C-alpha positions as CSV (number, residue, x, y, z in Angstrom):
1,M,-14.6,-90.2,28.5
2,E,-16.7,-93.0,27.0
3,K,-20.0,-93.8,28.6
4,M,-20.7,-97.4,29.6
5,T,-23.6,-99.0,27.8
6,R,-24.4,-101.5,30.5
7,C,-24.4,-101.4,34.2
8,P,-21.1,-102.6,35.6
9,N,-21.2,-105.6,38.0
10,H,-21.6,-104.9,41.6
11,P,-18.3,-105.6,43.4
12,G,-20.0,-108.2,45.5
13,L,-21.0,-110.2,42.4
14,V,-17.4,-109.9,41.2
15,F,-16.1,-111.1,44.6
16,R,-18.6,-114.0,44.6
17,S,-17.8,-115.2,41.1
18,Q,-14.1,-114.6,40.9
19,I,-13.0,-115.3,44.5
20,L,-15.6,-117.5,46.2
21,E,-17.0,-119.6,43.4
22,E,-13.7,-119.9,41.5
23,H,-11.8,-121.1,44.6
24,G,-14.6,-123.1,46.3
25,I,-14.8,-120.8,49.3
26,S,-18.1,-120.6,51.2
27,V,-19.7,-117.3,52.2
28,T,-19.4,-118.5,55.8
29,K,-15.6,-119.2,55.5
30,A,-15.1,-115.8,53.7
31,A,-17.0,-113.9,56.4
32,K,-15.0,-115.5,59.1
33,A,-11.7,-114.8,57.3
34,L,-12.7,-111.2,56.8
35,G,-13.9,-110.7,60.3
36,I,-17.5,-109.8,59.3
37,S,-20.8,-111.4,59.9
38,R,-22.1,-114.0,57.5
39,T,-25.2,-111.9,56.9
40,T,-23.0,-108.9,55.8
41,M,-20.9,-111.2,53.5
42,S,-24.1,-112.7,52.0
43,N,-25.7,-109.3,51.4
44,F,-22.5,-108.0,49.8
45,C,-22.1,-111.1,47.5
46,H,-25.7,-110.6,46.4
47,G,-25.3,-106.9,45.6
48,H,-27.5,-105.7,48.4
49,I,-24.9,-103.6,50.3
50,P,-22.0,-101.5,48.9
51,C,-18.3,-102.2,49.2
52,S,-17.2,-99.8,51.9
53,A,-13.6,-98.7,52.4
54,D,-13.4,-101.0,55.4
55,L,-14.7,-104.0,53.4
56,A,-12.4,-103.1,50.5
57,Q,-9.5,-103.1,52.9
58,R,-10.5,-106.5,54.4
59,I,-11.0,-108.1,51.0
60,S,-7.6,-106.7,49.7
61,L,-5.7,-108.0,52.7
62,A,-7.4,-111.4,52.5
63,T,-6.9,-111.9,48.8
64,D,-3.6,-110.0,48.2
65,S,-5.5,-107.6,45.9
66,N,-5.6,-103.8,45.8
67,V,-8.0,-101.7,48.0
68,A,-8.4,-99.3,45.1
69,L,-9.7,-102.1,42.9
70,W,-12.7,-102.8,45.1
71,I,-13.4,-99.1,45.8
72,N,-13.2,-98.4,42.0
73,L,-15.6,-101.2,41.2
74,Q,-18.1,-99.7,43.7
75,A,-17.5,-96.2,42.3
76,N,-18.2,-97.4,38.7
77,Y,-21.3,-99.2,39.8
78,D,-22.6,-96.2,41.8
79,A,-21.8,-93.8,38.9
80,W,-23.8,-95.9,36.4
81,Q,-26.7,-96.1,38.8
82,A,-26.7,-92.3,39.3
83,E,-26.5,-91.6,35.6
84,H,-29.2,-94.0,34.7
85,G,-31.6,-93.6,37.6
86,E,-34.2,-91.1,38.3
87,Q,-32.8,-87.6,37.9
88,P,-33.4,-85.0,40.6
89,V,-34.8,-81.6,39.7
90,V,-32.1,-79.0,40.1
91,E,-31.3,-75.5,38.9
92,K,-28.2,-74.7,36.9
93,L,-25.5,-72.7,38.6
94,V,-23.9,-69.9,36.7
95,L,-20.2,-70.5,36.8
96,N,-18.0,-67.5,36.2
97,S,-14.6,-68.2,34.7
98,A,-13.1,-65.4,36.7
99,A,-13.7,-66.0,40.4
């Protein structure tokens, strides 16, 4: 699998640019449509909170998109952060091929 050379966009930034900005929808209107608080919507759109399964479902229902799309955007973002962030100190496990 090929490694990404740059951090993928946070799903909230994708939502903000491709849904809200492209269609002239305010954060307030989106929050109301999704049944979440304006603060939560704003935090998501600015990349401050992750896209939970619940939020992914709400976005997919409101935009006729796929839940997996939003979950995968978050997973890709999280994976890049984990691979490029501070690494914890761990010991290698000896894995036997015959268990």
